[in-house]
C-alpha positions in Angstrom: 85.4 60.4 56.4 86.7 64.6 57.2 85.4 66.6 55.4 88.2 67.2 52.5 90.0 70.2 52.3 89.1 72.9 49.3 91.4 74.4 47.6 91.4 78.6 47.0 91.1 79.6 43.3 94.9 81.1 43.5 97.9 80.3 45.3 99.2 82.5 48.3 102.3 84.5 47.9 104.8 83.3 51.5 106.6 86.7 50.4 103.9 88.7 50.8 102.0 87.4 53.5 99.7 85.0 52.0 97.3 86.9 49.7 96.4 85.3 47.4 98.3 85.1 43.5 95.2 86.4 40.9 95.9 83.7 37.8 98.1 81.0 38.9 96.3 77.6 40.0 96.1 76.4 43.1 95.2 73.1 40.8 95.7 72.9 37.4 92.0 71.6 36.4 90.7 74.7 37.4 92.0 76.6 34.2 89.8 73.7 32.5 86.3 74.6 33.2 83.8 77.2 32.2 81.6 77.3 34.2 81.4 77.0 37.9 77.7 76.8 40.2 78.8 79.6 43.0 77.4 78.5 46.3 77.6 81.1 49.5 80.5 79.9 52.3 79.1 80.4 55.2 81.2 81.4 58.7 80.5 78.8 61.1 81.5 75.1 62.4 81.9 72.3 60.7 79.7 69.4 61.1 79.3 65.8 60.1 76.1 63.5 60.4 77.3 60.3 60.5 75.2 57.1 59.2 76.0 53.1 59.7 74.6 50.1 61.0 75.8 51.0 64.4 73.6 54.6 64.9 73.7 57.6 64.3 76.8 60.5 65.4 77.5 63.8 65.4 81.2 65.0 64.6 82.9 68.5 63.5 86.0 68.5 61.3 87.2 65.9 63.0 86.6 63.4 65.6 88.1 65.5 68.8 86.8 69.4 67.9 84.4 70.1 70.5 80.5 71.0 69.6 78.3 73.2 71.2 76.0 71.7 73.6 72.6 74.1 71.6 74.3 73.2 68.7 74.3 68.7 69.4 71.1 68.9 70.7 69.6 71.1 67.8 71.3 68.8 66.1 69.7 65.3 68.4 66.5 66.3 67.8 66.9 66.8 63.6 68.7 64.0 62.5 67.1 60.7 64.3 67.1 57.1 62.6 62.4 57.8 61.9 63.9 60.9 60.6 67.2 59.3 58.1 65.1 56.5 57.3 61.8 58.8 55.3 64.8 60.8 53.6 67.8 57.5 52.4 67.2 53.7 52.2 69.1 52.7 55.4 69.3 49.0 54.2 70.7 49.8 51.9 73.4 52.5 52.7 75.8 50.7 54.7 77.0 54.8 55.9 75.9 58.1 54.8 77.7 61.7 55.6 75.7 65.1 55.6 78.0 67.2 55.4 77.4 70.3 56.8 77.4 74.2 58.9 76.8 75.2 62.6 76.6 78.1 62.1 74.3 81.6 64.6 75.4 82.7 67.7 78.5 82.4 69.3 79.8 80.5 66.2 82.8 82.4 64.3 80.5 85.4 63.4 77.3 83.6 62.8 75.4 86.4 64.7 74.7 87.7 62.0 73.3 84.9 60.2 70.2 84.4 62.7 69.1 84.2 66.5 69.7 80.9 67.4 71.8 77.8 66.4 71.4 75.4 63.4 72.6 73.6 60.4 73.3 74.3 57.3 74.0 71.5 54.7 75.7 71.5 52.0 77.4 68.4 50.8 76.0 64.5 50.8 78.1 61.0 50.6 76.4 57.9 50.3 78.8 55.4 50.6 81.2 56.9 48.8 79.2 58.8 46.4 79.4 62.9 46.0 75.3 64.6 45.5 75.3 67.2 43.5 73.9 70.5 44.6 70.0 69.4 43.3 69.8 66.6 45.4 71.9 68.1 48.0 69.4 70.8 48.1 66.1 68.2 47.9 67.7 66.5 50.7 67.8 69.3 52.7 64.1 69.7 52.4 63.0 66.7 52.7 65.0 65.7 56.2 64.0 69.8 57.2 66.9 71.4 57.5 68.2 74.7 55.2 70.8 73.9 52.1 73.7 75.8 51.6 71.7 79.3 48.8 73.1 78.7 45.6 73.6 81.5 43.7 74.0 80.5 40.2 76.6 80.1 37.2 79.5 81.8 36.2 82.7 82.1 34.9 85.4 82.8 37.4 85.4 86.5 35.9 82.1 87.1 37.0 83.1 84.8 40.3 85.6 87.4 40.5 83.8 91.1 40.2 80.8 89.4 42.2 82.7 88.6 44.9 85.0 92.1 45.4 81.3 93.8 45.3 80.7 92.2 49.1 77.6 90.9 48.5 75.2 90.2 50.9 74.6 87.0 52.1 71.5 85.2 50.3 70.4 83.5 54.0 66.6 84.5 55.4 66.8 87.1 57.7 70.9 87.6 57.3 72.1 91.1 58.7 76.1 90.1 57.0 77.7 90.2 53.8 79.0 86.8 52.5 82.5 85.1 53.5 82.8 84.3 50.3 82.1 81.1 47.5 82.5 77.5 47.0 82.5 77.3 43.5 82.2 73.1 41.8 81.3 71.5 38.7 78.1 70.3 37.3 78.2 68.1 36.1 80.3 66.8 39.3 84.5 65.8 38.4 87.3 64.3 39.6 90.4 65.0 39.4 93.1 62.5 38.5 93.5 61.1 42.5 89.8 61.0 42.3 89.0 64.3 44.4 86.2 66.3 43.7 87.3 69.5 41.4 86.0 72.5 43.9 88.3 75.5 45.4 86.7 78.0 47.1 87.0 82.5 47.3 86.6 84.5 50.2 86.2 88.1 50.7 89.0 89.1 52.5 90.9 87.6 49.8 90.6 90.4 48.0 90.3 93.2 51.1 94.2 91.8 51.6 95.1 92.0 48.3 93.9 96.0 48.3 95.5 96.4 51.1 99.3 94.6 49.8 98.3 97.0 46.9 98.2 100.8 48.5 
């Protein structure tokens, strides 16, 4: 299953270089939630680790995406059947998908995060069931990989104020500012189409808005 597209919190203005239009929600559900869980958005390559009865395979956001050789080697060594079976019940699960970001040198601007290419876990889907942030962090720890940094909870207003300050990434060893936040509900909520209620905002959304206003 390809990772779902995450909507930006606000709609974009097609007449003004698609800059965000604050106050005009891209999905009506966003206006109904008072508090959100903030996770750091990593600038990298979307990676899927897919287990089923045929074995383990690796893919990008699409099945045709090219995974860098060094990253593919890291994934192969890390996500073995033996390792997965120590964390998950492979006898009961028909399909396990670990969604993460491949990041590091030569992947987007990932050289500012770390000196080597690696994988950071942000979502887990087992037989159609999504897991919340806390168990995802536990899975990552047991697998021996990083999990996406959680910045706590906040309202849309407080998240907007924070992202405008362009804070530093909370990843250990990082030398860059955050790319943005992905914000989700706790507990997990779905919209009427069965999609998770989740949105993103990037630092560059506000930089673009400021440029337009000057």
